[in-house]
C-alpha positions as CSV (number, residue, x, y, z in Angstrom):
1,M,148.4,18.1,-8.9
2,R,151.0,17.0,-11.1
3,I,150.0,13.0,-11.5
4,G,151.9,10.6,-13.3
5,I,150.6,7.2,-14.8
6,T,152.7,4.0,-14.8
7,Y,151.5,1.2,-17.2
8,D,152.9,-1.4,-19.5
9,L,151.6,-1.3,-22.9
10,K,150.6,-4.1,-25.4
11,P,153.3,-4.3,-28.0
12,A,152.1,-4.0,-31.4
13,D,153.1,-7.3,-32.5
14,A,151.4,-10.4,-31.3
15,P,153.4,-13.2,-29.9
16,A,155.3,-15.3,-31.3
17,A,154.0,-18.7,-32.9
18,S,155.7,-20.7,-30.1
19,E,154.4,-18.4,-27.5
20,P,150.8,-18.7,-25.8
21,N,148.4,-16.2,-27.7
22,D,147.6,-14.7,-24.3
23,L,151.3,-13.7,-23.7
24,Y,150.3,-9.6,-23.3
25,E,146.5,-10.3,-22.2
26,E,147.1,-8.3,-18.8
27,L,149.4,-5.0,-20.5
28,E,147.2,-2.2,-21.1
29,A,145.6,-0.9,-24.4
30,I,146.7,2.7,-25.4
31,E,142.9,3.7,-25.2
32,T,142.9,3.1,-21.3
33,I,146.1,5.5,-20.8
34,V,144.2,8.3,-22.8
35,A,141.0,7.8,-20.9
36,I,142.3,7.9,-17.9
37,E,144.6,11.1,-18.8
38,Q,141.5,12.7,-19.8
39,V,139.8,12.2,-16.4
40,L,142.7,13.2,-14.8
41,R,142.8,16.5,-16.9
42,R,139.1,17.2,-16.5
43,R,139.9,17.3,-12.6
44,G,142.0,20.2,-13.0
45,H,145.6,18.0,-12.7
46,D,148.8,18.2,-14.6
47,V,149.1,14.6,-16.3
48,V,152.5,13.0,-16.9
49,R,153.0,9.7,-19.0
50,L,155.6,7.6,-17.2
51,G,155.4,4.0,-18.5
52,G,157.1,1.2,-16.6
53,G,160.0,-0.9,-16.6
54,R,163.5,0.5,-17.2
55,A,162.4,3.5,-19.0
56,L,160.3,4.3,-15.8
57,L,163.4,4.4,-14.1
58,D,165.3,6.6,-16.2
59,V,162.4,9.5,-16.2
60,L,162.0,9.2,-12.6
61,I,165.9,9.3,-11.6
62,R,167.9,10.6,-14.6
63,G,165.2,12.9,-15.4
64,G,164.6,14.0,-12.3
65,L,160.8,13.6,-12.1
66,A,160.5,11.8,-8.8
67,E,161.1,15.2,-7.1
68,R,158.2,17.1,-9.3
69,L,155.6,14.7,-8.8
70,D,152.7,15.0,-6.3
71,G,151.6,11.0,-6.7
72,V,151.3,8.3,-9.3
73,F,148.2,6.7,-10.8
74,N,149.6,3.1,-10.9
75,L,148.5,0.8,-13.8
76,A,151.7,-1.3,-14.5
77,E,151.5,-5.1,-14.4
78,G,155.6,-5.6,-14.6
79,F,157.4,-8.4,-16.1
80,G,158.7,-11.6,-15.3
81,G,157.9,-13.7,-12.2
82,R,155.5,-13.6,-9.3
83,G,156.3,-10.5,-8.0
84,R,156.1,-8.3,-11.5
85,E,153.0,-6.2,-10.1
86,S,155.0,-5.2,-7.1
87,Q,157.9,-3.8,-9.4
88,V,156.5,-0.3,-10.0
89,P,155.2,0.1,-6.4
90,A,158.5,-0.8,-5.0
91,I,160.2,1.7,-7.0
92,L,157.5,4.3,-5.8
93,E,158.1,3.4,-2.4
94,L,161.6,3.6,-2.8
95,L,161.8,7.1,-3.8
96,G,158.8,8.2,-1.6
97,I,156.4,8.8,-4.4
98,P,152.8,8.3,-3.2
99,F,150.6,5.9,-5.7
100,T,147.1,4.8,-5.8
101,G,146.3,1.1,-5.1
102,S,147.7,-1.4,-3.3
103,D,151.5,-1.7,-2.1
104,A,154.2,-4.3,-3.1
105,P,153.4,-7.0,-0.6
106,A,149.7,-7.0,-1.2
107,L,150.1,-7.3,-4.9
108,T,152.9,-10.0,-4.3
109,L,150.6,-12.0,-2.2
110,T,147.2,-12.0,-4.2
111,L,149.1,-12.8,-7.7
112,D,150.4,-16.0,-6.2
113,K,146.8,-17.8,-6.1
114,R,148.2,-20.4,-3.7
115,V,149.5,-18.1,-1.2
116,A,146.5,-16.2,-1.9
117,K,144.0,-19.1,-0.8
118,L,146.3,-20.2,2.2
119,V,145.9,-16.5,3.5
120,A,141.9,-16.7,2.8
121,I,141.6,-20.0,4.4
122,D,143.6,-18.9,7.5
123,H,141.2,-15.9,7.7
124,G,138.0,-18.2,7.4
125,L,137.2,-17.1,4.0
126,P,135.7,-19.9,2.2
127,T,137.7,-21.2,-0.9
128,P,137.4,-24.5,-2.6
129,P,139.8,-27.5,-1.9
130,F,142.9,-27.2,-4.1
131,R,146.6,-28.4,-4.8
132,L,149.5,-27.2,-6.7
133,V,151.6,-29.1,-9.1
134,P,155.2,-27.7,-9.7
135,V,156.6,-27.6,-13.0
136,G,158.0,-31.0,-14.1
137,E,155.9,-33.0,-11.7
138,T,152.7,-35.2,-12.5
139,C,149.2,-34.8,-10.9
140,D,146.8,-37.0,-9.1
141,D,143.5,-35.5,-7.8
142,R,144.3,-36.6,-4.2
143,G,141.2,-36.8,-3.1
144,L,139.6,-33.6,-5.0
145,R,136.2,-34.0,-6.2
146,Y,135.8,-34.2,-10.0
147,P,135.3,-31.7,-12.1
148,L,138.5,-29.9,-11.3
149,F,139.5,-26.5,-12.4
150,L,143.2,-25.6,-13.6
151,K,145.1,-22.1,-14.2
152,P,148.5,-21.2,-13.8
153,V,149.5,-20.0,-10.3
154,G,150.7,-16.6,-10.8
155,E,148.8,-15.1,-13.7
156,G,145.6,-12.6,-14.1
157,S,143.1,-11.6,-16.7
158,S,142.1,-14.9,-17.7
159,I,145.8,-15.8,-18.8
160,G,145.8,-19.6,-19.2
161,I,142.2,-20.1,-18.7
162,R,140.1,-21.7,-21.4
163,S,136.7,-23.7,-21.8
164,R,139.0,-26.9,-21.5
165,S,140.3,-25.5,-18.2
166,R,137.5,-27.6,-16.4
167,C,138.4,-31.5,-16.6
168,T,136.6,-34.4,-15.3
169,G,138.7,-37.4,-15.3
170,P,142.5,-38.2,-14.5
171,A,143.9,-38.2,-18.0
172,Q,142.2,-34.8,-19.0
173,L,144.0,-33.9,-15.8
174,H,147.3,-34.8,-16.9
175,D,146.8,-33.6,-20.3
176,L,146.0,-30.1,-18.9
177,V,148.8,-30.1,-16.6
178,R,151.5,-30.7,-19.0
179,S,150.1,-28.4,-21.6
180,L,150.1,-25.8,-19.1
181,H,153.3,-26.2,-17.6
182,A,154.9,-26.2,-21.1
183,A,153.0,-23.0,-22.1
184,Y,153.8,-20.8,-19.0
185,H,156.3,-22.3,-16.9
186,Q,155.0,-22.2,-13.6
187,P,153.3,-24.3,-11.6
188,V,149.5,-24.9,-12.0
189,L,146.8,-24.6,-9.2
190,V,144.3,-27.5,-9.2
191,E,140.8,-26.8,-7.6
192,E,137.7,-28.2,-7.0
193,F,135.4,-26.6,-9.6
194,L,132.7,-24.4,-8.6
195,P,129.3,-25.3,-10.7
196,G,127.3,-22.3,-9.4
197,E,126.7,-18.7,-10.0
198,E,129.8,-16.7,-10.4
199,Y,129.9,-12.8,-9.6
200,T,132.7,-9.9,-9.2
201,V,132.3,-7.3,-7.2
202,G,134.0,-4.2,-7.3
203,V,135.4,-2.5,-4.0
204,L,136.7,1.2,-3.5
205,G,138.2,2.8,-0.4
206,N,140.2,1.6,2.5
207,G,140.0,-0.2,5.6
208,D,136.8,0.2,7.5
209,D,135.5,2.9,4.9
210,A,135.9,0.5,1.9
211,R,132.4,0.0,0.4
212,V,131.5,-2.1,-2.1
213,L,130.8,-0.4,-5.6
214,G,128.6,-3.1,-6.8
215,V,127.8,-6.8,-7.7
216,M,127.6,-8.1,-11.2
217,Q,126.8,-11.6,-12.0
218,I,128.3,-13.2,-15.0
219,V,125.5,-15.1,-16.9
220,P,127.0,-17.7,-19.7
221,S,125.1,-18.3,-23.0
222,G,125.5,-22.0,-22.2
223,P,124.9,-23.9,-19.4
224,L,125.8,-22.8,-15.8
225,D,127.3,-25.8,-14.6
226,E,129.9,-26.2,-17.0
227,F,130.6,-22.5,-17.8
228,V,134.4,-21.4,-17.4
229,Y,134.7,-17.7,-17.6
230,S,137.6,-18.3,-20.0
231,L,139.5,-16.0,-22.3
232,E,137.3,-16.9,-25.0
233,Y,134.4,-15.4,-23.1
234,K,135.9,-12.5,-22.2
235,R,137.3,-11.5,-25.4
236,D,133.7,-11.7,-26.7
237,Y,131.8,-11.0,-24.0
238,C,129.1,-9.0,-25.9
239,V,128.0,-12.3,-27.4
240,E,129.2,-15.2,-24.7
241,V,127.9,-13.4,-21.9
242,R,125.3,-11.4,-20.1
243,Y,126.2,-9.2,-16.9
244,H,123.5,-8.7,-14.6
245,M,123.7,-5.9,-12.0
246,T,122.8,-5.6,-8.4
247,D,119.1,-4.0,-9.4
248,E,118.1,-6.4,-11.8
249,L,119.5,-9.4,-9.7
250,L,117.1,-8.3,-6.8
251,R,114.1,-7.6,-8.8
252,R,114.0,-10.9,-10.8
253,G,114.7,-12.9,-7.5
254,A,118.0,-14.0,-8.5
255,V,119.6,-13.0,-5.2
256,S,117.9,-12.6,-2.1
257,P,118.8,-9.5,0.2
258,A,120.3,-12.2,2.5
259,R,122.5,-13.5,-0.1
260,L,123.2,-10.2,-1.3
261,R,124.6,-9.0,2.0
262,Q,126.8,-12.2,1.9
263,I,128.4,-11.5,-1.3
264,H,129.1,-7.7,0.2
265,E,130.5,-9.3,3.5
266,L,132.8,-11.4,1.8
267,A,133.9,-9.3,-1.1
268,L,134.8,-6.9,1.7
269,A,136.6,-9.1,3.9
270,A,138.8,-10.2,1.3
271,H,139.7,-6.5,0.6
272,R,140.4,-6.1,4.1
273,V,142.2,-9.4,4.6
274,F,144.7,-8.7,2.0
275,E,145.0,-5.0,2.7
276,C,144.3,-3.9,-0.8
277,R,143.9,-0.1,-0.9
278,D,141.6,2.2,-3.0
279,I,140.1,-0.5,-5.5
280,S,140.1,-4.1,-6.1
281,R,138.0,-6.7,-7.8
282,V,136.6,-9.8,-6.0
283,D,135.6,-13.0,-7.8
284,L,133.3,-15.2,-6.0
285,R,131.3,-18.5,-7.2
286,C,129.0,-20.9,-5.6
287,D,130.1,-24.3,-4.9
288,R,127.8,-27.2,-5.5
289,D,125.8,-26.7,-2.3
290,G,124.9,-23.2,-3.3
291,E,127.3,-21.6,-0.9
292,V,129.2,-18.6,-2.1
293,Q,133.2,-19.3,-2.4
294,F,136.2,-16.6,-2.7
295,I,138.0,-17.5,-6.2
296,E,140.3,-14.6,-6.2
297,I,141.1,-10.9,-5.6
298,N,142.5,-8.5,-8.2
299,P,144.0,-5.4,-6.3
300,L,145.0,-4.2,-9.9
301,P,142.0,-4.6,-11.8
302,G,141.9,-3.3,-15.8
303,L,140.2,0.1,-16.3
304,R,139.8,-0.2,-20.1
305,P,136.4,1.4,-20.4
306,G,133.8,-0.8,-22.0
307,F,135.8,-3.4,-21.7
308,S,137.1,-4.6,-18.4
309,D,135.0,-6.5,-15.7
310,L,135.3,-3.3,-13.4
311,A,134.6,-0.6,-15.8
312,N,131.4,-2.7,-16.8
313,L,130.3,-3.2,-13.6
314,A,130.8,0.6,-12.5
315,A,128.6,1.7,-15.7
316,G,126.1,-0.9,-14.8
317,H,125.3,0.6,-11.6
318,G,125.2,4.2,-12.7
319,W,128.9,5.2,-11.9
320,S,130.5,7.3,-15.0
321,Y,134.1,6.7,-16.0
322,D,135.1,9.9,-14.7
323,A,133.4,9.0,-11.4
324,L,135.2,5.7,-11.1
325,V,138.6,7.1,-12.1
326,G,138.0,9.8,-9.8
327,G,136.8,7.7,-7.1
328,I,140.1,5.5,-7.1
329,L,142.2,9.0,-6.9
330,D,140.3,10.3,-4.1
331,A,140.6,7.4,-1.9
332,A,144.3,7.2,-2.5
333,R,144.4,11.2,-1.9
334,G,142.7,10.5,1.2
335,R,145.6,8.0,2.5
336,W,148.3,10.3,1.2
337,Q,147.3,13.5,3.4
338,V,146.6,10.8,6.5
339,S,149.7,8.8,6.0
340,P,152.3,10.5,3.0
341,G,154.7,7.5,3.4
342,V,158.4,7.5,3.6
343,A,160.0,10.9,3.2
344,R,161.9,11.1,-0.2
345,P,165.5,11.2,-0.2
346,P,167.1,14.6,-0.6
347,A,168.6,15.5,-3.9
348,L,167.5,12.1,-5.3
349,A,168.8,12.8,-8.6
350,A,172.2,14.2,-7.4
351,I,172.8,11.5,-5.3
352,T,172.0,8.9,-8.4
353,A,174.1,10.6,-10.5
354,A,177.0,10.7,-8.1
355,A,176.6,6.8,-7.7
356,M,176.7,5.9,-11.4
357,P,180.4,6.0,-12.0
358,A,181.2,4.1,-9.1
359,L,178.6,1.4,-9.8
360,T,179.9,1.2,-13.6
361,G,183.5,1.8,-13.0
362,D,186.3,-0.5,-11.8
363,S,185.0,-2.8,-9.0
364,S,188.1,-2.5,-6.8
365,D,187.0,1.4,-6.3
366,V,183.5,-0.1,-5.2
367,L,184.8,-2.9,-3.1
368,G,188.0,-1.0,-1.8
């Protein structure tokens, strides 16, 4: 098969001094693209790097690649707004090109953490009480119990999440809301802080056939009840945290078989409720009563070998990197064979080329 890879690379330059230093945190390192490309080639596929954004449109349409691809391995995070992760999937759907991972609606739904929590509540998934603070508005706790936890409503990869994201009183709450609004220019999600054990769960597959890849507990070097799995911890995870995998958790009695089943069931329920496809990573944490709660779900998880949570989780459960990437592609190909999607427009490049002069010429020629 000829497989394209869509992605958005981290720029060589750091963010400007006036910008948050985690501005590019979700974008891919070139090492990830190379690693996935090598896996796909070892599996016998012809691989084409497509990139993302406007350059992707150019190579697919003007370059005529849209009609010469059998599928796409999608890693693109997109740019701008809460629909950014859905940009590339929407383009691929428009062009009739099958791709790995979730579709545009699922990616938009899960990136907006407030809407995702509303959907979770509607489907009976336990999640901590919360409120949303729009840009420019001040915040009171409105009956939420301290400590509280704050984060931008439409980011991933711990963007906007720091050790100070846990707050214990109104003054700290007001200051943090203001600083997040100023830095990220989007609403802030305020929810009750969960002081218990934190787990991330990999889910592979689709619908009733989806299965748990593994459960990983994130254990901090400091006190658990104050722990925030923040950007500082993730960037220096080898020092700041320990990752405990399923076998170790069971062997040490850190989780019982019944609790492990509960974690599995909640992660699988989230994967299905949000109609995620092929792969997802589900973040869970225990509340002050020890009950497991849904935090969020990432249907476009990072795959950087030796760094990303999902890659570390898979390795800790005996999965090689080849097996992980290959498993995602196999799950997608199973979907493509059953439901290949919208037929590709005939003579796409010719149609687009014919339309371009009209769209860039005199508006009277277009509007009549």
